[in-house]
C-alpha positions as CSV (number, residue, x, y, z in Angstrom):
1,M,-4.7,0.1,13.0
2,P,-8.0,-1.9,13.2
3,A,-9.2,-0.7,9.7
4,Y,-6.1,-2.4,6.8
5,K,-6.4,-3.7,3.3
6,Y,-6.2,-7.0,2.2
7,T,-5.8,-8.1,-1.2
8,D,-8.3,-11.5,-2.0
9,S,-6.7,-14.6,-4.6
10,K,-8.6,-12.8,-6.8
11,G,-6.5,-9.6,-6.6
12,K,-9.4,-7.6,-5.5
13,K,-8.6,-5.1,-2.5
14,R,-11.0,-4.9,0.3
15,W,-10.9,-3.3,4.0
16,Y,-11.5,-4.9,6.9
17,F,-11.6,-3.8,10.6
18,Q,-10.2,-5.6,13.5
19,G,-9.8,-5.3,17.2
20,S,-10.8,-6.8,20.8
21,Y,-13.7,-6.7,23.2
22,K,-12.8,-8.7,26.7
23,G,-10.6,-10.9,24.2
24,V,-12.8,-11.8,21.9
25,H,-11.2,-11.3,17.9
26,Y,-14.9,-9.9,16.2
27,C,-12.6,-9.1,13.1
28,R,-15.4,-9.9,9.9
29,R,-18.0,-11.3,12.6
30,T,-20.0,-8.0,12.5
31,W,-20.9,-7.9,9.0
32,Q,-20.6,-12.1,8.3
33,G,-17.7,-11.6,6.3
34,K,-18.3,-8.7,4.0
35,P,-15.4,-6.7,2.9
36,M,-15.4,-3.1,2.8
37,L,-14.6,-1.3,-0.3
38,T,-13.3,2.2,1.3
39,K,-11.3,2.5,4.4
40,I,-13.7,4.9,5.5
41,E,-16.3,2.2,5.1
42,A,-13.8,0.1,7.6
43,L,-13.8,2.7,10.3
44,N,-17.3,3.3,10.2
45,A,-18.4,0.0,10.8
46,E,-15.5,-0.5,13.7
47,Y,-17.1,2.5,15.2
48,Y,-20.8,1.2,15.1
49,Y,-19.2,-2.0,16.4
50,L,-18.2,-0.4,19.5
51,S,-20.8,2.1,19.8
52,Q,-23.4,-1.0,19.9
53,L,-21.4,-2.4,22.5
54,N,-21.2,0.6,24.6
55,Y,-17.5,-0.3,24.7
56,K,-15.2,3.0,25.8
57,E,-13.2,3.5,22.7
58,A,-16.2,4.1,20.9
59,N,-16.1,7.8,21.8
60,T,-12.4,7.9,21.4
61,Y,-10.9,6.2,18.6
62,L,-9.7,9.2,17.1
63,Q,-6.6,8.4,19.8
64,R,-4.7,6.4,18.0
65,Y,-4.8,7.9,14.5
66,F,-2.5,10.5,13.3
67,L,-2.3,13.6,10.9
68,Y,0.1,11.7,8.9
69,E,-2.5,9.3,8.5
70,L,-5.4,11.1,8.2
71,W,-3.1,12.6,4.6
72,D,-3.1,9.6,3.5
73,E,-6.5,8.8,3.2
74,Y,-6.9,11.8,1.8
75,V,-5.1,11.6,-1.3
76,E,-6.5,7.7,-1.8
77,T,-9.8,9.2,-1.7
78,K,-8.5,11.6,-4.9
79,V,-7.5,10.6,-9.1
80,I,-4.9,12.5,-9.7
81,K,-1.9,12.4,-12.4
82,D,1.2,11.3,-11.4
83,T,2.7,15.2,-11.5
84,T,0.1,15.6,-8.2
85,K,1.2,12.6,-6.7
86,R,4.6,13.7,-6.4
87,R,3.5,17.1,-5.4
88,F,1.3,15.7,-2.8
89,Q,4.2,13.7,-1.2
90,M,6.8,17.1,-1.3
91,F,3.8,18.4,1.0
92,K,3.9,15.5,3.4
93,N,8.0,15.0,2.9
94,N,8.1,18.9,3.7
95,Y,5.8,20.5,5.7
96,L,3.3,18.3,7.1
97,I,6.1,16.5,8.4
98,S,6.4,18.8,11.6
99,I,3.1,17.6,13.1
100,G,2.5,14.7,11.2
101,H,2.8,12.5,14.4
102,T,0.0,14.7,16.2
103,R,-3.0,13.2,17.1
104,L,-6.4,13.7,15.5
105,D,-8.2,14.0,19.1
106,V,-5.4,16.5,20.2
107,L,-5.1,18.5,17.4
108,K,-5.9,22.1,18.3
109,P,-5.9,25.5,16.2
110,T,-3.1,26.3,18.3
111,T,-1.6,23.9,16.5
112,L,-2.2,24.7,13.5
113,L,-1.5,28.4,14.2
114,E,2.6,27.6,14.6
115,W,2.4,25.4,11.8
116,R,1.3,28.5,9.7
117,K,3.7,30.4,11.7
118,K,6.8,28.6,10.6
119,L,5.3,28.1,6.7
120,S,5.4,32.2,6.9
121,N,9.2,32.2,7.5
122,K,10.2,29.5,4.6
123,N,12.0,31.2,1.7
124,I,9.5,30.6,-0.8
125,T,7.3,32.5,-2.9
126,V,3.8,33.8,-2.0
127,D,2.3,31.6,-4.2
128,S,3.3,28.8,-3.0
129,K,2.8,29.0,0.8
130,N,-1.0,29.4,-0.3
131,K,-0.7,25.9,-2.4
132,I,1.0,24.4,0.1
133,L,-1.9,26.7,3.1
134,A,-4.8,25.0,0.7
135,N,-3.4,21.2,0.8
136,M,-3.9,21.8,4.8
137,R,-6.7,23.6,4.9
138,N,-7.9,20.6,2.5
139,L,-6.5,18.6,4.8
140,I,-8.4,19.8,7.5
141,Q,-11.9,19.7,6.1
142,Y,-11.7,16.4,5.1
143,G,-11.3,15.5,8.7
144,I,-14.0,17.9,9.3
145,D,-16.4,16.2,7.0
146,V,-15.6,11.9,7.5
147,Y,-14.5,12.3,11.3
148,K,-16.4,15.4,12.5
149,L,-13.2,16.9,13.8
150,E,-13.7,20.6,15.3
151,S,-15.0,23.2,13.1
152,N,-12.5,25.7,14.4
153,L,-9.4,24.0,12.9
154,I,-9.8,25.2,10.3
155,A,-9.6,29.1,11.4
156,P,-5.8,29.0,11.2
157,L,-6.4,27.8,7.7
158,R,-8.5,30.6,6.1
159,E,-6.4,34.1,5.2
160,P,-4.1,33.7,2.5
161,F,-0.6,34.6,2.6
162,K,-0.4,38.3,1.0
163,D,2.7,39.9,-1.0
164,Y,3.4,43.3,0.3
165,S,6.4,43.5,-1.8
166,I,6.4,45.8,-4.8
167,K,5.2,44.6,-8.6
168,K,6.5,45.4,-11.2
169,D,3.9,46.2,-14.0
170,N,2.3,43.7,-15.6
171,K,3.5,43.0,-19.7
172,K,0.7,43.6,-21.6
173,P,-0.8,41.2,-24.2
174,V,0.4,41.3,-27.5
175,I,-2.6,42.2,-29.1
176,F,-2.5,42.1,-33.2
177,T,-4.6,44.8,-35.7
178,E,-5.7,43.8,-38.2
179,N,-3.1,44.6,-40.4
180,E,-0.8,43.0,-38.8
181,F,-3.0,39.8,-38.7
182,N,-3.5,39.8,-42.5
183,K,0.5,39.7,-42.5
184,F,-0.1,36.7,-39.7
185,I,-2.5,35.0,-42.1
186,S,-0.7,35.4,-45.5
187,T,2.2,33.2,-43.8
188,F,0.0,29.9,-44.9
189,E,-0.2,28.4,-48.4
190,N,-3.3,27.0,-49.9
191,S,-2.9,23.6,-49.1
192,Y,-5.9,21.9,-47.5
193,L,-4.4,22.0,-43.8
194,D,-3.0,25.6,-44.4
195,Q,-6.7,26.3,-44.9
196,L,-7.8,24.4,-42.4
197,Y,-5.7,26.6,-39.7
198,K,-6.7,30.0,-42.1
199,L,-10.6,29.5,-41.3
200,L,-9.3,28.8,-37.3
201,F,-7.6,32.0,-36.6
202,S,-9.7,33.7,-38.8
203,I,-12.3,32.6,-36.0
204,L,-10.3,33.5,-33.7
205,Y,-9.5,37.3,-34.7
206,Y,-12.8,38.1,-36.1
207,T,-15.0,36.4,-33.4
208,G,-12.8,36.8,-30.1
209,L,-14.1,32.7,-29.2
210,R,-11.9,31.1,-26.9
211,I,-9.9,28.2,-27.4
212,S,-11.5,26.0,-25.6
213,E,-14.9,26.8,-26.8
214,L,-13.3,27.2,-30.7
215,I,-11.5,23.2,-29.9
216,A,-15.5,22.6,-29.0
217,L,-17.0,23.4,-32.8
218,Q,-18.5,20.6,-34.2
219,F,-19.7,21.3,-37.8
220,K,-23.3,21.1,-36.6
221,D,-23.0,24.2,-34.5
222,Y,-22.8,25.9,-37.5
223,E,-26.4,25.8,-39.5
224,F,-25.3,27.7,-43.1
225,D,-26.8,30.6,-41.3
226,G,-24.0,33.0,-40.7
227,K,-24.1,31.9,-37.2
228,L,-21.8,30.3,-34.9
229,H,-23.4,28.2,-31.9
230,I,-21.6,28.5,-29.0
231,Y,-22.7,26.1,-26.3
232,R,-20.0,24.1,-24.6
233,Q,-16.2,23.7,-24.7
234,W,-13.2,21.0,-24.9
235,Q,-11.3,20.7,-21.8
236,V,-8.4,18.1,-20.7
237,I,-9.2,16.7,-17.2
238,N,-7.3,14.6,-15.2
239,G,-5.8,13.9,-18.9
240,I,-8.7,13.1,-20.4
241,G,-10.7,15.5,-23.0
242,Q,-14.0,15.8,-22.2
243,F,-16.8,18.9,-23.0
244,T,-17.6,20.7,-20.0
245,S,-19.9,23.4,-19.3
246,L,-18.9,27.8,-20.5
247,K,-17.2,29.3,-18.1
248,T,-20.4,31.6,-17.3
249,D,-24.0,31.3,-18.1
250,N,-23.7,34.4,-20.5
251,S,-21.0,32.7,-22.4
252,K,-24.2,30.6,-24.0
253,R,-24.4,32.6,-26.9
254,I,-24.5,33.2,-31.1
255,V,-22.0,34.7,-32.6
256,T,-22.6,36.2,-36.0
257,L,-19.8,35.8,-38.7
258,D,-18.6,38.4,-41.2
259,E,-19.5,38.0,-44.8
260,I,-15.5,36.8,-45.1
261,T,-15.3,34.4,-42.3
262,R,-18.4,33.0,-43.6
263,F,-17.7,32.1,-46.9
264,Q,-14.5,30.9,-46.1
265,L,-15.9,28.4,-43.6
266,E,-18.6,27.4,-46.0
267,D,-15.8,27.3,-48.7
268,F,-14.1,24.9,-46.7
269,I,-16.7,22.6,-45.4
270,A,-17.8,22.3,-49.0
271,L,-13.7,20.9,-49.7
272,S,-13.7,18.6,-47.0
273,K,-16.7,16.8,-48.5
274,R,-15.1,16.5,-51.0
275,I,-11.9,15.4,-50.6
276,V,-11.9,13.9,-47.0
277,K,-13.1,10.5,-47.2
278,G,-15.5,9.7,-44.7
279,F,-16.8,13.1,-43.9
280,K,-19.2,13.6,-41.6
281,M,-20.8,16.8,-39.6
282,S,-20.8,15.6,-36.2
283,W,-17.3,15.6,-37.2
284,F,-14.8,18.1,-34.6
285,M,-14.4,21.5,-36.9
286,F,-10.9,21.8,-36.4
287,Y,-10.2,18.7,-36.9
288,G,-12.1,15.0,-37.4
289,A,-13.5,12.8,-34.7
290,K,-11.0,14.2,-32.4
291,P,-10.2,17.6,-31.8
292,Y,-7.2,19.6,-32.5
293,N,-4.6,19.3,-29.5
294,E,-4.4,22.9,-27.9
295,Q,-0.7,22.6,-27.5
296,K,-0.3,21.5,-31.7
297,I,-2.6,25.0,-32.5
298,R,-0.3,26.7,-30.1
299,R,3.3,25.2,-31.8
300,I,2.1,26.5,-35.3
301,C,1.0,29.8,-33.7
302,K,4.4,30.3,-33.0
303,E,5.7,28.8,-36.2
304,H,3.7,31.4,-37.9
305,C,4.8,34.8,-35.8
306,A,8.1,34.2,-36.4
307,L,7.7,33.8,-40.3
308,A,5.6,37.0,-40.3
309,K,8.5,38.8,-37.9
310,L,5.7,39.2,-35.8
311,P,5.8,39.5,-32.0
312,Q,4.6,36.1,-30.5
313,I,0.9,36.2,-29.3
314,K,-0.9,33.7,-27.0
315,L,-3.8,32.2,-28.4
316,H,-6.0,34.2,-25.6
317,G,-4.2,36.8,-27.4
318,F,-6.7,36.5,-30.6
319,R,-9.5,37.7,-28.2
320,H,-8.2,40.5,-26.5
321,S,-7.7,41.8,-30.3
322,H,-11.4,41.0,-31.2
323,A,-12.6,43.1,-28.2
324,T,-9.5,45.8,-29.3
325,Y,-10.7,46.1,-33.0
326,L,-14.3,46.2,-31.2
327,R,-13.8,48.8,-29.1
328,N,-11.7,51.1,-32.1
329,M,-15.1,50.6,-34.3
330,N,-17.0,52.3,-31.2
331,Y,-19.4,49.8,-30.1
332,D,-20.4,50.2,-26.2
333,E,-19.1,47.8,-23.5
334,W,-22.2,45.9,-23.7
335,T,-21.9,45.3,-27.6
336,I,-18.8,43.6,-26.9
337,S,-19.4,42.2,-24.1
338,Q,-22.2,39.8,-25.5
339,R,-20.3,38.8,-28.7
340,L,-17.5,37.9,-25.8
341,G,-19.5,35.8,-23.9
342,N,-18.8,38.1,-20.8
343,E,-20.8,39.1,-17.8
344,P,-22.4,42.0,-18.5
345,E,-22.8,45.0,-16.0
346,T,-26.5,43.9,-14.4
347,A,-27.4,47.7,-14.6
348,S,-27.1,47.0,-18.4
349,K,-29.1,44.0,-18.5
350,I,-32.2,45.6,-19.6
351,Y,-30.4,45.8,-23.1
352,I,-30.8,42.0,-23.3
353,H,-33.3,42.0,-26.3
354,A,-31.3,44.0,-28.6
355,S,-28.0,41.7,-28.2
356,Q,-28.2,39.6,-30.9
357,T,-29.1,42.5,-33.4
358,D,-26.3,44.3,-32.1
359,D,-24.1,41.0,-33.0
360,E,-25.2,41.1,-36.7
361,E,-24.7,44.6,-36.9
362,V,-21.0,43.7,-35.1
363,A,-20.9,41.5,-38.4
364,K,-21.5,43.9,-41.2
365,N,-19.4,46.3,-40.0
366,I,-16.6,43.8,-40.2
367,K,-14.5,45.6,-43.3
368,R,-12.2,42.7,-44.2
369,K,-9.3,42.6,-47.1
370,S,-10.3,40.1,-49.8
């Protein structure tokens, strides 16, 4: 390999390129010993050097590279979890191996088409085949972007595999009626933590927020006017929790609370100010300097469904429940979509000025049992 990694005395890893021109070793000489941060920089430096010397290998340097080496380089550019690394290694060992030693300069669409046919004959699920196909597609696209491979190489990899088997009807999601929700919420007691969970699940059921939107709520997002301001969500990416933008532009919205949920939230804020040391309005509503883990909320939900002797509902099922609740109250699809933060039909956008008024009307008509 003309590009190689070197670790200096300080433990820093840098890339260099090496080779010969008319017998003269030119490693590092071109850039006066300055190392490269990435392999791509080293390869580009070598290519530039050969081009400047009008060296015949300048236009054929891909002859020295194989597809499996391109995969290793592609993986190095990714910031991924250990589980993903293992999955990538399995792709290399099990599915790239058949064409991994193909030189990049002789790689043809027919080679990739033949690889695809072999993959289609594998005794694995269609979903697994499409994930493997996506890995190969990303690899070839990387080669096109970085090494200027022929763009037609991507053509055999574009069409996903299709499942032509007869599928069983998907199981409908569990949703709660209001009576079932009241039965569920009655399993919580009167401790501070139980009041927190009562509030959490009440907001989920009576507003239809996505769980990522609810986790991102801070006390300051409520201005004691009966309205929650939804403008971001909380997601865990590569093991790191962070605020991200909402799913769609329409998801940025103001959701009006019904009267009981509003009092429930304001009472909880007042209680928190009294008994929690160092309470701040900048804290997460659920709860503290860091938000609750979604897995923990899911576990609490499962435990209390069992206590109430109700079917297990997913956290997203509360959103479905709210939509069904509004539909049973004869609200139109536009009003429901605005409250849930879904994208409305284009033809319905003429009613956008009435959306907030409709949302306030929804809250007034929610008749919770005290």
